[in-house]
C-alpha positions as CSV (number, residue, x, y, z in Angstrom):
1,M,-0.1,-0.1,0.1
2,E,1.3,3.2,-0.8
3,Q,1.4,5.9,1.7
4,I,0.2,9.3,1.3
5,S,1.3,12.7,3.3
6,W,-1.5,14.5,5.5
7,T,-1.5,17.4,3.0
8,D,-2.9,14.8,0.4
9,F,-5.3,13.7,2.5
10,E,-6.3,16.9,3.3
11,K,-6.9,17.6,-0.6
12,V,-9.8,15.0,-0.4
13,E,-13.1,16.8,0.7
14,L,-15.2,13.8,1.8
15,R,-18.7,15.9,3.0
16,T,-21.4,14.4,4.5
17,G,-24.6,14.9,2.8
18,T,-28.6,13.9,3.1
19,I,-30.1,12.2,0.3
20,L,-33.1,14.0,-1.3
21,E,-34.4,11.9,-3.9
22,V,-33.4,8.4,-5.2
23,F,-34.2,7.4,-9.2
24,D,-33.9,4.2,-11.1
25,Y,-30.8,4.0,-13.5
26,P,-32.0,1.3,-15.8
27,E,-29.5,2.2,-18.2
28,A,-26.5,1.6,-15.9
29,R,-24.3,-1.3,-16.9
30,K,-24.8,-3.0,-13.2
31,P,-27.8,-2.2,-11.3
32,A,-27.9,1.2,-9.6
33,Y,-29.5,4.3,-8.4
34,K,-29.3,7.9,-9.4
35,V,-29.2,10.0,-6.1
36,K,-29.8,13.8,-5.2
37,V,-27.9,14.7,-2.3
38,D,-27.6,18.0,-0.2
39,F,-24.5,18.7,0.9
40,G,-25.2,22.0,2.7
41,E,-23.2,25.2,1.9
42,F,-21.4,22.7,-1.2
43,G,-25.1,22.6,-3.0
44,I,-27.2,19.9,-4.4
45,K,-25.5,17.5,-6.8
46,M,-26.4,14.1,-8.4
47,S,-24.7,11.0,-8.7
48,S,-25.1,7.2,-9.2
49,A,-24.4,4.6,-7.2
50,Q,-24.7,0.8,-7.4
51,I,-26.5,0.2,-4.1
52,T,-29.2,-1.8,-5.0
53,K,-28.8,-4.9,-3.4
54,H,-29.0,-3.2,0.3
55,Y,-31.0,-0.5,-0.1
56,T,-34.4,0.6,-1.6
57,K,-34.7,3.7,-3.1
58,E,-37.4,4.6,0.1
59,E,-35.0,3.8,2.9
60,L,-32.5,6.0,1.0
61,V,-34.3,9.4,1.1
62,G,-33.5,11.3,4.6
63,R,-30.3,8.9,5.0
64,Q,-27.1,11.1,5.6
65,I,-24.0,10.1,3.2
66,V,-20.5,10.6,2.8
67,G,-19.1,11.8,-0.7
68,V,-16.4,13.0,-2.5
69,I,-17.0,16.2,-3.6
70,N,-14.1,17.5,-5.3
71,F,-13.8,15.3,-8.1
72,P,-14.5,16.4,-11.4
73,K,-17.9,15.7,-12.5
74,K,-17.6,12.2,-14.7
75,Q,-19.5,10.9,-17.6
76,I,-21.4,7.8,-16.7
77,G,-23.6,6.6,-19.8
78,K,-25.9,9.5,-20.5
79,F,-25.6,10.6,-16.8
80,M,-23.0,13.3,-15.2
81,S,-22.2,12.4,-11.7
82,E,-21.1,15.2,-9.9
83,F,-19.3,13.5,-6.4
84,L,-18.5,10.1,-5.3
85,V,-20.9,8.0,-2.8
86,T,-18.5,6.6,-0.5
87,G,-19.0,2.6,0.4
88,F,-17.3,-0.9,1.6
89,A,-17.9,-4.3,-0.6
90,D,-19.2,-7.2,1.2
91,E,-18.4,-10.4,0.9
92,N,-20.0,-10.7,-2.0
93,G,-19.2,-7.4,-3.7
94,D,-22.3,-5.4,-3.2
95,I,-21.7,-2.0,-1.9
96,V,-22.7,-1.0,1.8
97,L,-22.5,2.7,2.2
98,A,-20.5,4.5,4.4
99,A,-22.1,6.9,6.7
100,V,-21.7,8.7,9.8
101,A,-23.0,7.3,13.2
102,A,-25.0,10.5,14.4
103,Q,-26.6,13.4,12.3
104,V,-24.1,16.2,11.6
105,P,-24.8,19.3,9.4
106,N,-24.7,18.9,5.7
107,G,-21.5,19.7,4.4
108,S,-19.3,18.7,7.4
109,K,-16.0,17.5,6.3
110,L,-14.3,14.4,7.4
111,I,-11.2,15.1,9.5
């Protein structure tokens, strides 16, 4: 594993946001949702997330997640992703969301 400096880590904007809406994304190569997330002072952003195995659309709305918001926008099919949803692969390779243990203000930075 390559080591990075503290300065490198500080460049990554890992911020909390609350999921406002979740949409089906049938055009995705792997099963995924489109999510609309409120990052507070950083605005409302859209992304796709391959989280359909562990979460329904209904249970995701209102959930606080962690996202990387300072990557460049990325074209995913016909959709433009504005941030990276973070998570961990389970034993089957299905994604489990990274999340905060208690509610914090949207836009809070992981430190």
